[in-house]
C-alpha positions as CSV (number, residue, x, y, z in Angstrom):
1,M,-71.6,21.7,2.5
2,E,-67.9,21.4,3.4
3,K,-67.1,18.4,5.5
4,K,-66.1,19.0,9.2
5,V,-63.1,17.4,10.7
6,T,-62.5,16.7,14.4
7,A,-58.9,16.5,15.5
8,I,-58.5,14.7,18.9
9,V,-55.4,15.5,20.9
10,P,-54.8,13.4,24.1
11,I,-52.6,15.4,26.5
12,Y,-50.6,14.3,29.5
13,N,-47.7,16.4,30.8
14,V,-46.4,17.6,27.5
15,E,-46.2,21.3,28.0
16,K,-42.8,21.3,26.2
17,Y,-44.3,20.0,23.0
18,L,-47.9,21.1,23.1
19,E,-47.6,24.4,21.3
20,R,-45.9,22.8,18.3
21,C,-48.6,20.2,18.1
22,V,-51.7,22.5,18.4
23,D,-50.2,25.2,16.2
24,S,-49.8,22.7,13.5
25,I,-53.5,21.9,13.6
26,L,-54.6,25.5,13.8
27,L,-52.4,26.4,10.8
28,Q,-54.0,23.8,8.6
29,T,-55.0,25.0,5.2
30,Y,-58.4,23.3,5.8
31,K,-60.3,25.5,8.2
32,N,-63.5,23.6,9.0
33,I,-62.0,21.8,12.0
34,E,-62.9,21.4,15.6
35,I,-59.9,20.6,17.9
36,I,-60.7,18.6,21.0
37,L,-57.8,18.9,23.5
38,V,-58.2,16.2,26.1
39,N,-56.3,17.0,29.2
40,D,-55.8,13.6,30.8
41,G,-55.0,14.6,34.3
42,S,-51.8,16.5,33.5
43,T,-49.8,17.8,36.5
44,D,-47.7,20.3,34.6
45,N,-48.9,23.4,32.8
46,S,-50.6,21.6,29.9
47,L,-54.1,22.7,31.0
48,Q,-53.0,26.3,31.1
49,Y,-51.8,26.0,27.5
50,C,-55.1,24.4,26.5
51,N,-57.0,27.3,28.0
52,K,-54.8,29.8,26.2
53,Y,-55.7,28.2,22.9
54,K,-59.4,28.1,23.7
55,N,-59.4,31.8,24.4
56,Q,-57.6,32.4,21.0
57,D,-59.6,30.2,18.7
58,N,-63.3,29.2,19.0
59,R,-62.6,25.9,17.2
60,V,-60.8,24.6,20.3
61,I,-62.7,22.5,22.8
62,I,-61.2,21.3,26.1
63,I,-62.0,18.1,28.0
64,D,-60.4,18.2,31.4
65,K,-60.5,14.7,33.0
66,Q,-58.8,12.4,35.5
67,N,-55.9,10.4,34.1
68,G,-57.1,7.3,32.3
69,G,-54.5,6.8,29.7
70,L,-54.3,7.3,25.9
71,S,-57.3,5.1,25.0
72,D,-59.5,6.7,27.6
73,A,-58.6,10.2,26.4
74,R,-59.3,9.3,22.7
75,N,-62.6,7.7,23.7
76,A,-63.6,10.8,25.6
77,G,-62.8,12.9,22.5
78,L,-64.9,10.7,20.3
79,K,-67.9,11.1,22.6
80,Q,-67.8,14.9,21.9
81,A,-66.7,14.8,18.3
82,T,-69.2,16.4,15.9
83,G,-67.1,16.2,12.7
84,D,-67.9,14.1,9.7
85,Y,-64.3,12.9,9.8
86,V,-62.0,12.4,12.8
87,C,-58.2,12.1,13.2
88,F,-55.9,11.5,16.2
89,I,-52.8,13.5,16.9
90,D,-50.5,12.7,19.8
91,S,-49.5,15.8,21.7
92,D,-45.8,15.5,21.2
93,D,-46.2,15.0,17.4
94,F,-47.3,17.5,14.7
95,I,-48.8,17.5,11.2
96,L,-47.9,19.3,8.0
97,P,-50.1,22.2,6.9
98,T,-51.9,20.5,4.0
99,M,-52.5,17.2,5.7
100,I,-56.2,17.5,6.4
101,E,-57.0,19.4,3.2
102,K,-55.5,16.7,1.0
103,M,-56.8,13.8,2.9
104,V,-60.4,15.1,3.0
105,K,-60.1,15.7,-0.8
106,Q,-59.0,12.1,-1.3
107,M,-61.7,10.8,1.0
108,I,-64.4,12.6,-0.9
109,E,-63.0,11.7,-4.4
110,D,-62.8,8.0,-3.6
111,Q,-65.9,7.9,-1.3
112,A,-63.6,6.3,1.3
113,D,-64.1,5.4,4.9
114,I,-60.5,5.8,5.8
115,C,-57.6,7.7,4.3
116,V,-54.0,6.9,5.1
117,C,-50.8,9.0,4.7
118,D,-47.1,8.3,5.2
119,M,-45.2,9.4,8.2
120,E,-41.9,10.9,9.1
121,Y,-40.0,10.0,12.3
122,L,-38.3,13.0,13.9
123,Y,-35.6,12.3,16.5
124,D,-34.6,14.7,19.2
125,N,-31.2,15.0,17.7
126,G,-32.8,16.5,14.6
127,T,-32.5,13.5,12.2
128,K,-35.5,12.3,10.2
129,T,-36.6,9.0,8.7
130,F,-39.4,8.2,6.3
131,A,-42.1,5.7,7.5
132,S,-44.4,4.3,4.9
133,G,-48.1,4.1,5.6
134,G,-48.4,1.2,3.2
135,S,-48.1,0.6,-0.5
136,I,-51.8,0.9,-1.4
137,E,-54.1,2.8,-3.6
138,K,-57.9,2.9,-3.4
139,T,-58.9,-0.6,-2.1
140,S,-60.7,-2.7,0.5
141,I,-60.1,-6.0,2.3
142,K,-62.3,-7.7,-0.2
143,E,-60.0,-6.8,-3.0
144,M,-56.8,-7.0,-0.8
145,P,-57.2,-9.2,2.3
146,S,-53.6,-8.3,3.4
147,L,-54.8,-4.7,3.9
148,I,-55.9,-5.6,7.4
149,R,-52.2,-5.8,8.3
150,I,-51.5,-2.3,7.1
151,N,-49.4,0.0,9.4
152,N,-51.6,0.1,12.5
153,S,-51.0,3.6,13.7
154,A,-54.2,5.6,14.4
155,C,-52.4,8.9,13.8
156,N,-51.6,8.7,10.1
157,K,-55.2,8.2,9.2
158,L,-58.4,10.1,8.7
159,F,-61.6,8.2,9.5
160,K,-65.3,8.7,8.9
161,T,-66.4,9.4,12.5
162,E,-69.3,6.9,12.2
163,M,-66.7,4.1,11.9
164,F,-66.3,4.3,15.7
165,N,-70.0,3.7,16.4
166,D,-69.3,0.2,17.7
167,V,-65.5,0.5,18.1
168,K,-63.6,2.1,21.0
169,F,-59.9,2.0,22.0
170,P,-59.3,-0.5,24.8
171,V,-58.7,1.3,28.1
172,G,-55.7,0.4,30.2
173,K,-54.1,-1.7,27.6
174,F,-50.9,-1.5,25.6
175,Y,-51.1,-1.8,21.8
176,E,-54.4,0.2,21.7
177,D,-53.8,0.8,18.0
178,L,-53.2,-2.8,17.1
179,A,-56.4,-3.8,18.9
180,T,-58.4,-1.2,17.0
181,I,-57.1,-0.3,13.6
182,P,-57.4,-3.7,12.0
183,I,-61.1,-3.8,13.0
184,L,-61.7,-0.4,11.4
185,I,-59.9,-1.5,8.2
186,Y,-62.1,-4.6,8.2
187,K,-65.3,-2.5,8.5
188,A,-64.2,0.0,5.8
189,K,-65.8,-0.4,2.4
190,C,-63.0,1.7,0.9
191,V,-59.5,2.6,2.1
192,T,-57.5,5.2,0.2
193,K,-54.1,6.7,0.5
194,V,-52.3,10.0,0.0
195,H,-48.6,9.3,-0.7
196,E,-47.0,12.1,1.3
197,P,-45.5,12.0,4.9
198,F,-47.9,14.5,6.5
199,Y,-47.7,13.1,10.0
200,V,-44.5,13.8,12.0
201,Y,-44.0,11.3,14.8
202,F,-41.5,12.7,17.4
203,Q,-39.2,10.1,19.0
204,R,-38.1,11.3,22.4
205,S,-35.0,10.0,24.0
206,G,-35.5,8.3,27.4
207,S,-38.3,6.3,25.9
208,I,-39.9,3.5,27.9
209,A,-39.5,1.2,24.9
210,H,-36.4,-0.4,26.4
211,T,-37.9,-0.8,29.9
212,A,-39.2,-4.2,30.9
213,S,-43.0,-4.6,31.5
214,K,-45.2,-7.7,31.5
215,K,-47.7,-5.5,29.7
216,I,-45.6,-6.1,26.6
217,F,-47.5,-9.5,26.3
218,E,-50.8,-7.7,25.8
219,I,-49.9,-7.7,22.2
220,Y,-51.4,-11.2,21.9
221,E,-54.7,-10.1,23.5
222,A,-54.9,-7.1,21.0
223,I,-54.5,-9.4,18.0
224,H,-57.0,-11.9,19.5
225,D,-59.6,-9.2,20.0
226,C,-59.3,-8.4,16.2
227,I,-59.7,-12.0,15.3
228,R,-62.7,-12.3,17.6
229,Y,-64.3,-9.3,16.0
230,V,-64.0,-10.7,12.5
231,E,-65.3,-14.1,13.7
232,N,-68.4,-12.4,15.0
233,H,-68.9,-10.1,12.0
234,G,-68.5,-12.3,8.9
235,N,-66.0,-14.9,9.9
236,E,-64.1,-14.7,6.6
237,K,-61.4,-17.3,6.8
238,V,-59.0,-15.4,4.5
239,I,-59.2,-12.3,6.7
240,I,-58.7,-14.4,9.9
241,E,-55.6,-16.0,8.3
242,E,-54.2,-12.6,7.6
243,L,-54.7,-11.6,11.2
244,Y,-53.0,-14.8,12.5
245,H,-49.9,-13.6,10.6
246,L,-49.8,-10.7,13.1
247,Y,-48.9,-13.2,15.8
248,I,-45.7,-13.8,13.8
249,L,-45.0,-10.3,12.7
250,H,-45.7,-8.5,16.0
251,G,-45.6,-11.3,18.6
252,L,-42.8,-13.6,17.5
253,D,-40.6,-11.1,15.6
254,L,-41.1,-7.6,16.9
255,T,-41.7,-8.5,20.5
256,T,-38.6,-10.7,20.5
257,L,-36.6,-7.7,19.2
258,R,-38.0,-5.4,21.8
259,I,-37.2,-7.8,24.6
260,K,-33.6,-8.4,23.5
261,D,-33.1,-4.6,23.7
262,F,-34.2,-4.3,27.3
263,D,-31.8,-2.2,29.4
264,D,-31.8,-4.9,32.1
265,K,-30.2,-7.9,30.3
266,S,-30.6,-10.2,33.3
267,I,-34.3,-10.6,32.7
268,V,-34.2,-11.0,28.9
269,P,-34.2,-14.9,29.1
270,E,-37.3,-14.9,31.3
271,Y,-39.2,-12.6,29.0
272,L,-38.1,-14.4,25.8
273,I,-39.4,-17.7,27.3
274,E,-42.7,-16.1,28.5
275,N,-43.2,-14.5,25.0
276,M,-42.9,-17.9,23.4
277,E,-45.4,-19.4,25.9
278,N,-47.9,-16.6,25.0
279,L,-47.3,-17.2,21.2
280,K,-48.0,-21.0,21.7
281,K,-51.1,-20.2,23.8
282,Y,-52.7,-17.9,21.2
283,Y,-51.4,-19.6,18.1
284,P,-50.5,-23.3,18.7
285,N,-49.7,-23.9,15.0
286,Y,-47.5,-20.9,14.6
287,Q,-44.7,-23.0,13.1
288,H,-46.7,-23.6,10.0
289,D,-47.6,-20.0,9.4
290,S,-46.7,-19.0,5.8
291,A,-45.3,-15.7,7.0
292,I,-42.3,-17.5,8.6
293,R,-41.2,-18.6,5.1
294,D,-40.5,-15.0,4.1
295,Y,-37.9,-14.5,6.9
296,P,-34.1,-14.9,6.2
297,W,-32.4,-18.0,7.5
298,K,-30.9,-16.2,10.5
299,K,-34.4,-15.2,11.8
300,K,-35.7,-18.7,11.2
301,L,-32.8,-20.1,13.2
302,I,-33.6,-17.6,16.0
303,F,-37.3,-18.7,16.0
304,K,-36.3,-22.3,16.1
305,L,-33.9,-21.8,19.1
306,L,-36.6,-19.8,20.9
307,E,-39.0,-22.7,20.4
308,Y,-36.6,-24.9,22.4
309,K,-35.8,-22.2,25.0
310,K,-32.2,-21.8,23.8
311,V,-32.2,-18.1,24.8
312,K,-28.5,-17.8,25.4
313,L,-27.7,-18.9,21.9
314,V,-30.3,-16.4,20.6
315,M,-28.6,-13.6,22.4
316,K,-25.2,-14.6,21.0
317,I,-26.6,-14.5,17.5
318,Y,-28.1,-11.0,18.1
319,E,-24.8,-9.8,19.4
320,R,-23.0,-10.7,16.2
């Protein structure tokens, strides 16, 4: 019997992009799909668009709920999912026509729990960039412990639905993917890959990425939750060590870069200092992490200056 796929689409005030997204799912070459549109308290015409699709195609299911955020919407979709496999598609993004067909085929061929594909970033000026989903073939964390640090997007992956039996997206938190995907990778007996950019991630201008928020520091809690899960379900030291690298890659490096790009430069020093305080709290021995050795000398200098709160010097280096 042909495997059934559930596509979950969280929706919040995206009437401008919703048709492109849902059409890309309906037009998949793989037809045994249920499409769960989760209207997360939209105040625009998104719900009307959802109802239009439900009337046009009996594969469409609507969940209309109060606003609870992305994680809450995904979790609501998971509760109603009846597919053997599940994927998540953000409502301003879209997928290419053969994505589900080829990923299901790869899942079955490799008897995999998760299949990954590459992505394409589409900017609203029309430019595109390739984003790798990871340089892997059929593997697992037992064969490749660093797999747990693979691109943590939920959207470029197809999962066995049963993988979510004891895993949910954290409600009300930033970095919901980082708090969830490493755990699913850890659980998977086999992860496989299709080397094609099937998922198109739309980058809108006016993004909140450059806006200051203390929720940016929830990245440390997300990583900590993954470490705690592994400690409680096997406690493999080599996997935990790989997860500690995320404090360097995501906390020290990427969060520093995000902070230095804040629109309000007057608060950058405060945030840089607080970021380092969080890093030291969650990872006191971060200076000895082997991941730091792989950075170029300029980055290492920035990290050392941040350690001693020399944030003005850091900003001067970034300006060069």
